Structure formats: C-alpha cells, structure tokens
N, C-alpha and C positions, 0 to 999 in steps of 0.2 A: 488679441492685438498687443496687449500689455507685455506679454512674455516675449513676443517677437522684438518689440522695441528694446526691452531689457537685454536681449541677446546681442543686438547690434551695439549697445553701449559697451557690453563686455568685450566684444571683438575690437572696437575702437580703442578701448583702454589698454588691451593687450598689445595692439599694434604700436602704441606709444610708450610701452613699458621700456625700462632702461636696464642697462647693465646685465644683471643675471635674471632677466625676465621677471622683474618685480612688478606685480599688479599694483597700479595706483590709479586714483581718481580724485579730481578736485571739485569743489563746490564754492561758488562765490567769486569775488574779485581778489586778484593777487595784490591789490593795494591795501587790503584790509589786514588786520592782525591775523597771523597764521596760527592755525591749530592743527596738530598732527595726531590722529587717533591711532593708538597702539592696541591691537586686539588681544584677547585672552588666549589661553591654551596651556602649554604648547600644543599646537596641532590644529587650532581653529582658524578663524579668518574675521574680516571686518564687515561681512555682508549684512549682519543685523543692524549695526550702527549706520552703515552706508544707506540702507534702504529706508530706515525710519527716522533718522535724526540729523544726518549730515546737512541736507538741504535746509532744514528748518533752522539749524544753527547758523548756516551761511546767510539766511534771510535776516538774521539779527546783526549782520555786519562783520562776519568773520570769513577768512579764507581757510576752508576746511580741506584737509588732505587725509584720505584714507589709503591704506595699503595692506597687503598681506605679506607677512614675513617670508623670506626665502625658504622654499621647500614646504610651505604651508598654504592652505587655501588655494587661491588661483595663481599663486607664484610657484608653479611646479618647477622643481629642479632636482633631478636625481643625484646631483653632486653637492647638494646643500650639506654643510658641515654641522649645522646646529650648534654654533658657539655664540657667546655674547659678542665677541669681536666681529664676527660675520654680520650680526644684526646691526652693530654700530656702523659698519661700512655701508650697509644699505640705507640706514637713516641719514648718514652723511651725504650719500648720493641723492637722496630726496631733497635735502637742503640745497644741493648744487643744482639739481634739475629745475627747481622752482625759485632759484635765486633768493633763498631765505638767509637772512643774517641771524634771526632769532625766531623762536616759535614756542607756543605753549604745547606741552605734551600731555595728552589725556591717556592715561594708562589704565585700561580696563583689565581687571583680574591679573593674569601673568604679565600683561602689557605694562602694569605698574612697576613690576620688577625691572623690565627693560628700560622704562622711562627713567627710573631712579639711577640705574647703573650708567646709562648713557649720559645723563646730566652730570654725574660725578666725573666722567671722563672729558666732557665738553661743556663745562658750565656757562661759557659765554654764549652758547648757542640756544640756551633755554631761558625763556622769560619766566616760566613757572611750570610746576608739575601739578596735575590733578589726578589723584588716585581714585579710581572708581571701582568699588568692590574688589580692591586689590589687597593681596596678603602682605603683611609686614613680616611675619614669621610663618613659614610654611608648616613647621612642626606644631605650632600652636593651633593652626587651622585644622590639621589632621586630628588633633586631640578634641577639638570642638565638634568636628563631624562625628567622631566615634561616640562622644558623650551624648550628643543630641540623638543620635541613632539608637543608642542603647536605651535611652528614655522612651523613645517611640516603641521599640520592640517590647520593652517591659510592660508598657501600658496595653499593648495588643496581645500580650502573652505569646509572643512569637519566639519560642525557645530555639528554633533552628537558627534564626539570625542573631539571637543573643549569643549562641555558641560561636558563630562566625566572628562576632565582635571580640569575644574572648581570645579566639585564635589570632586575630589581627594584632591585638595588644601585646602578643608575645613575639611578633615578627620584628625584624630589623626595620626600625622606623625610618631609616634613611633610604631604603630600597625603593625602586620604581614599582615593584609589586605592591608594597604597602600603600604607596601613594595612589596607585590605580584602584585598589580595593576601597580605599577611603572615599575617593571621588565617586566610585560606583554606588556606595551606600548613600552618598549625598544626592545623587540623581534618583535613586530608588525612593528616597523619602521626600522628594519634591523641594529640596533646599534651594533650588535655583529660581523658583517661581513664587510670587506672593500668594498667600492663601486667600486674601481678600483684595483682588485687583480693583483699581479704580475704573470708572467708565472710560476714561481717557485711555488707560492701558488696554482695556478690552478691545477698543477700536483699533489701536495701534497693532496689537497682535493679530487681530482678524485681518486687517489689510495686508500685513506682512505675509501671513500664511497664504493669502490669495495670490501673491506673487510667487508662484511655485518655483521658479528658477532661483530666486534669491533665498527663499526658505530652504531649498535643497542645499545650496552652498553653505548656509549658516549652520546646518546640522551635520555637515560633513567634517570628519576629523581625520587628520593625518597621524598615524601611529608612529611614524618614523621620528617625528619631532620630539615628543616627550622622551622617547628612548634616547635620542641623540643628545638633547639638552641634559639628560641625567648622566649619560656616560661622560660628557665633556665638561659639564659645569656643576654636577651634583646639586641641581636646583632645588631638590626636595629638602635641603637643609638650610636654605637661605633665610637669613634674618636681616632685614634692612634698617633696623633701629639705628645703628651707628652711622650708616650711610646717610640717612635722613638728617640726623643731627649734624653731620659734617656739611651737608648742603645748606642747612639753616645758618650755620656759621659763615657761609659765603653769601648770606642774604638772598638766597633763591627762595621765592615763595612756594610753599607746598600746601596744597588743598586736598580735601578728601570728601567723597560722597559715597554713602553706604545705605543699604536698606535694612530696616529693623527685622525683616523676615528673610534675610539672607542667612541660610543655615550654615554657611562656611565660617561665620564669625560670631563669637560670643560678644555680648554687650561690653564685657570687660576689655576685649581686644580693641574695640572701637574707641572706648574711653581712653585707653593707653595712647592711641594715636592722637586723639584730641588733645590730651595733655602735652603731647610732644609738639604738635604743629599749631595749637591754639584753638580755642572754642569758636572764634570767628572764621576759622579756616576749614571747619568741618560741618557737613550737613548729614543728619541721620534721619532718613525719611520713613514715615509710616506707610503701610500698604505698598511695600517695596522690597524686592529681593535683589538678586545679583545683577540684573540688567537695568541699572538705575535709569539709564537714558530712555528706556522703554516703559518701565514701571511708573516712573514719575517724571515724564519728559518735560513738562512745562516748568517744574521746579528745577530740574537739571539745567535747563537753558537759562533760567533766571539767575541761578547761582553763578554760572559761567560769565554772564553779562556783568554781574557785580564784581567778580574777582579779576577778570581780564580787561584791563582798561588801558 
C-alpha cells in the first residue's frame, strides 16, 4: 500500500512540475522560512533526503522544497545542457513558482557547488548556505580518496588495486575518467557509509530501503550529467575557496556539516573549511559519513534550527 501511495505522490508532483519538467515537492507551510535542498551528483537526485528528512525538517517550522536538477533523477529531459547557467535558471524558476524572496540553500555534495555558485550570482536571494558533505576543492577530494584507498589496499595486501591506484595517479587528474575511477574506489571501500552507524541511522536506512520506489530512485544515476557538466564546466577542477571568501565579504552566512567517517574528505580539509567559515558555523559529527541528514539526522535538524532563525 505504501508504494502505491508513493507512486501517486510522484505522479501529482510531476503533473505540477514547471518549465522544463523539473520535479519538485514541498513540505510544510509556505509562510515559514524557506529551505531548498540541492542534491548531489552530478547525476543523482533528492529522493533520499525527500523520503527521510524533508518532512521532519518541515515539522520544525520550515518550508522545505526538494527538486531534481534538469536531466537528472526524475526531471528527465533529453535536451538538458548540463551547465551552471541552466541550473541557475531552474533555481530561479523555483523561487518564482513558490513566490520566494529569499531561501536557505542546503547543498549536499555536488549540490554545495551549485549552491555556492548560485549565491555568488544572486546574493540577495540567499539567506544562508549550508554545505553538507560538500567539496570545496574537487582535486583535494580525489587525492584524499586515493590516499585512503591506498592505505586500505596496503593493509589488505591487495596488490591488484594498489597497482590500479598507481596507474590512476599517473592519469590526467582533470579528466572525467580520473574522477569516475576515484569515486569508484570510494564506493568500493565504503567511504559513503559510516562504519559504526547509530541506532537512529539504522532505523532510518531500514525504513528507507523498505520504500522500494524511493530507494530505487535514490540509487539511480544519470551518466549524461557528469559527462555534460565536465564537458561544459570542467567541474572536476573546481575550488570554491575564493568564492566562499567573496560571499563572506558580502555577509552571507555559510555553514557546514560533515561526517568524520566520510572518506571523501581528510580531517585537514574540514579544518580548512572551519577556519574559513568559523568554528561556530561548522559541525563535524561522529558515527557519520556522507549522508549527514540520515547518519545523524537529529543533530542535523538541531543544527539547522540553531543557524536558520
């Protein structure tokens, strides 16, 4: 019965999609402070946040909007260009659709890149940015993945994969192939999930997997998106340090939430971000990896309540 109800919700959401068939869904009252969730990727979608966290965040007094970028997830579009400007157009359309003057942008993973660059272009539309497991420097992240993977393979005496790491380190680090192989090793080594999940997280993941339709969408990846964003924007070389500093100079609050078991980031990378945005603006959670809003949901929501006033 649950999956039938979920299917109806998807159909209704698609019927009310706007412009270029952008999938959107809202939670809570539109008189409350608006939050827009920007999902990771490129190539993924907002299904995991939508199914596990959006309503709980709305219950705390926020108007929560989730959407899938054009050409990704449930926003299917064979004509998607996969450019930052196209993404900004769709975000602006969301503001218009829901009559928003300003909103907080939660940027998960690659969504943090989009959130930062959109805010740079439209600073008056953004109350604050919350980076959640988001890269500041993609090249630094690739190096972290390879370094941690090498250590794992060395401990296991896995000489085959050690050889692959050596080959990767000789590749063009700006290429989409290099990026894809790095993320492949991250998945293979469990960098996206906590080694010691909390009981809360175990329940959240169990309930999410029981909703087969949402779990199916969450695990689905569009391969056109990473290729497109690489061809058009060379996103594998992005470093947001200067962008974030520029936004700080405009007094736009920037926050961050990261997991200590997120294998995409070394502790030094998180410390650098903390030094940039301030220790009171960053949470670094135990028993937590890449999906902070699922791995440490209660603390994730509490931090947002404290920051977004």
